[in-house]
C-alpha positions in Angstrom: -13.7 11.0 0.6 -11.9 8.3 -1.3 -13.7 6.6 -4.2 -12.4 3.4 -5.8 -14.0 2.1 -9.0 -14.0 -1.6 -9.8 -12.1 -2.4 -6.6 -11.8 -5.8 -4.9 -13.4 -6.2 -1.5 -11.3 -9.2 -0.5 -8.1 -7.3 0.5 -10.3 -5.1 2.8 -11.8 -7.9 4.8 -10.2 -10.0 7.6 -11.4 -13.2 6.0 -10.0 -12.2 2.6 -13.1 -12.9 0.6 -15.3 -10.6 -1.5 -15.7 -9.8 -5.1 -15.4 -6.7 -7.3 -17.2 -3.5 -6.2 -18.3 -1.1 -8.9 -18.0 1.9 -6.6 -16.3 1.8 -3.1 -16.6 4.9 -1.0 -14.4 5.4 2.1 -15.6 8.5 3.9 -13.0 10.4 5.9 -15.4 12.7 7.9 -19.0 12.9 8.8 -19.7 15.4 6.0 -18.7 12.7 3.5 -21.3 10.4 4.9 -24.0 13.1 4.8 -23.1 13.8 1.2 -23.5 10.2 0.2 -26.9 10.0 1.9 -28.1 13.1 0.1 -26.9 11.7 -3.2 -29.2 8.8 -2.8 -32.4 10.2 -4.3 -34.3 6.9 -4.0 -33.9 3.6 -2.1 -32.5 1.9 -5.2 -29.8 1.2 -5.9 -29.1 2.1 -2.2 -25.9 1.8 -0.3 -24.3 -1.3 1.1 -22.8 -0.2 4.5 -19.8 -2.1 5.9 -17.9 -1.3 9.1 -14.2 -2.1 9.0 -14.7 -5.3 7.0 -14.1 -7.6 10.0 -16.1 -10.8 10.2 -17.9 -10.2 7.0 -18.6 -13.0 4.5 -19.1 -11.2 1.2 -20.0 -12.8 -2.2 -17.3 -13.3 -4.7 -19.4 -11.9 -7.6 -19.7 -8.3 -8.7 -21.4 -5.8 -6.4 -23.3 -3.4 -8.5 -24.6 -1.4 -5.6 -22.2 1.2 -4.2 -20.4 0.2 -1.0 -19.5 2.4 1.9 -16.6 1.1 4.0 -15.8 2.8 7.3 -12.1 2.6 8.3 -10.0 4.1 11.0 -11.4 7.6 10.3 -14.5 6.4 12.1 -12.9 4.3 14.8 -13.8 6.2 17.9 -16.1 5.5 20.9 -17.1 7.2 24.1 -19.4 6.8 27.0 -22.4 9.1 27.3 -23.9 8.6 30.7 -24.7 4.9 30.8 -24.4 4.4 27.0 -21.5 3.3 24.9 -21.5 5.3 21.6 -19.4 3.5 18.9 -18.5 4.6 15.4 -18.8 2.2 12.5 -15.1 1.6 12.1 -14.2 0.9 15.7 -12.3 -2.3 16.4 -14.7 -4.6 18.3 -12.0 -6.0 20.6 -11.1 -2.6 21.9 -14.7 -1.5 22.3 -15.5 -4.7 24.2 -12.4 -4.2 26.5 -13.4 -0.6 27.2 -16.9 -1.7 28.0 -15.7 -4.3 30.4 -13.4 -1.9 32.2 -16.4 0.5 32.7 
């Protein structure tokens, strides 16, 4: 898992806006996500969960809550019977195209 301290969110969003994040986690495998959840002993401060950072309007101020950003490590999707199962970092345009083809 990657951890960035005092990182700017703006370069990680398609709209290019977003302030400083005290702790930015980018998990690389499901075990990283499980570890983050286990570390949260109480609801506060909690985790801010962001997909790939597309279509997000984020405040320019400082984010004191830890942020989890899912990137291409979680970009898969598959069909399970009549359901489309999508990971948090999957590109919406590709998922929509796959759903339309199905």
